[in-house]
C-alpha angles and dihedrals in degrees: 000000000000114000114208093201092072119108118239117270120260114256122259090244090061088061099045094092090049092052090054094047120104113274120246113259126202127212092261093058098255110141114218112212115240115246117277127197111277130212116247109271109216089199096058134065091206124114100207095166088068103036120002132193111233103172136023124206114190126196108178140158117212111223108193093179094059095030093233141114115221135182130071150287132222116209121200113210146210106214102209095162105034096209099041122107124239111256119198138176118246133167124185095342123143106225113199102172143356120203134182129226090282092057094249123127120266127208113254140169134197113218132213119302114252115208108280095340100080124219141297119260105205117195124190111224132209117226093255096049112121091160143015132213118215120193111204150139132219120236127240107271096031101170097227094054123066114193111198127200116230091257089062092060132078093247098041092210106095139025123255136214130194134167131219113189104169122136109003106331101100086085088067093066105021128038103227143113098293101200126114089230092064103077117193138180116221148191129194144197111199128185118200139166112290098251094054133083123215122214128180143181089265141070113290113238095186124241128313129228091277093052095253119144115244127205138175136188116176098178109090118247135176112268095248088070095062098106140169137192128185131180146094095318138168130179132230119199120235099169140337092284101026135067140156121237117200144132111291092253092060105030101093094040090050093048090052091047092051098039092122095059095103089053088052091052092050092048091048091052092050089053105043111006141277124336103248102195105072104223128038110200130164128219116204107211132201117273093267091077104118098215138053090240141338120216098225106167116261089001121056112198112222137189117238087228089084092063095096097153095241103064089244095131100046092111081094089067090049088052097049091043090053088057087068083079105023107045104008101043094031113022136190106256092213134016090251086069094053092126089070087067102038104029092053090045096053090049090049092044092058092048089054090048090052092056098043103034104017138259094277091061092047092048092052089055091047091053093050091046092050091052091049090050093052091050093047095046089052092060102035125090112258095249088059092059097061117104096217091046123199108229097173108150092004136102116253090243089060087075094049111119141110090279100086088043106044103021088047092052091047090054089055092046088052090053089049090053091052100050104020130256098269094054093042092052090055089048093053094044088054089051091055095042095044095049102035114154091007133119113227143189132225089255089057090059093044090053089049090049094049090051099040104037106019092152091058090063091063089070097037135076095218095180090054093052097046106033109020126083127247133024114312117240092242094055111133110255109212122220133200130193091198091058091046086061089056092053089051091055091045090054089052091053092049088051091059106275114144114252092240091056093061117111097244104129095106097040120128128207094274092055093050090049090052090049092054096041091051094054109140118241095245092066107112137184092281091055090047091055091054091049091048092050091050100043107021095229095160091055097043118126092208103103095201093054092041094053092049090049094047092049089051090047090054092049094046095042095240107169094194092078100044096098092046090050091056094046093045091052089051095048103044130059099181107126093212089068100034099053099058093042096052090041090055092048096052093055089088132044093239091046091051090057090049090048093051093047092051093041093052088059099038103038096083088058094054125092117247091253090060094041092055092056097041097045088065091052103041111023119081115256116253 
């Protein structure tokens, strides 16, 4: 949403001298880029082209009884306009005091709340202020923080906390400039109950004399990547630079599932350059986590639903790892440029999967993803199917779909087709190396493309790919021989073969998904019962297969899966699974009543990200 109270941006000329000035260098040798002019972010109240936050120092105590974090944050500043105030994003925070560099109070005002984007916190600065300290507390129900009771965890002994900042929720637990264009380094001192361990998206510095956990990350990241987890956690080593954090009940299973992570890191480095973040750890969260994974630097957050017992769902790890380059190293400057994060990451993910698990596995996943994209594009509004999406007047999550992921990856695959893989790899590596620790716009990539691969544009309708809706006619259509085998067995079954006679013994998850998603329309509840008896779909522990089966069971009115549908919706908080199941239920009057009964019980367990999506599907309109 555009806020008319903002001051106009500084001109590019005013920043030219800054861009040519020497970069700031830390003691470890890391060179911090000087501030560049940023595009106006319609989802932030901040005015970073006047005063910009450069470093965040957190000092918080986690109160699990009250469900709040309280303490303070010190923000180090770039003063680009000497007389301008500091403008931050806040939402639902209780601000008790604001102090300048000298420790004295500074005048501040919190503006009017704007829809889901919070309010502006405007702080008047003195000439000598190079930092401010804000004392504050979050409120119970802060959307970025999910406080779980012991019974919501695997162990059932201790509570759990995790954060989820993307896209604009970090402002609900930290007062800062909550825009992906405003990259910050950070450190933190976190106090928690004695039995709990704190982890963050930063390098652990151990515990201080008071028992507080200390963290530091000197490489600048967008604010949505500042992340915290706290619970009864142990770690299992995978390699020298990689480990899995999880509750004790899950740790060994998770470490086995993710055993190929180090191979993934090495293959990614061979493709697109060195891994810049030191460690790559994974935190397996309780089921309420709304996403499959979140690419927080040094510490990917992962859903337990990928622990399938056969390593068939670890493409999620490849995806989140790829974000260490596309998203974390080079970030979309605004949420309208989200495809620069996700499209690049999906392309990169599949390349990692090719190296580690083979081309056949990667191609199966490409075929399934393409089918999902076609289905989604058919039901979305046209504006939602544009890569460089216009989110004016909309929440960033309104643009969340498979389009920035899969259409973005198809665009890159099309470029690869036009110039060849070897040349395209060099082009992408140059993109990551040349824009490291920067936030970029679509036009930045277009300019880089025109300069680096001008001949590719002769065979490409660039405007159509970037700014037009739908899937372009020249989009690469993936093929998979392994999925063709599935179609052959499905044809046998339709021809009268018994389900148990089908040649399915060597099938992997992707083949079972294709089998279920290709089910002909004439299959009814009786047929579903026969399939369930033969293959045990309702009892499977593979969440991907189970979700596909339950959605099909709802559509085909198969009563044998009704109880499992209700229990699954109460056990899992991953939005990817919740949305299609609730959407399938509400297509009928009876299903709508079932959906609302289940949702009334399950909603308090879901993260705010999931609730926002599901409220619109399940709850009656006002």
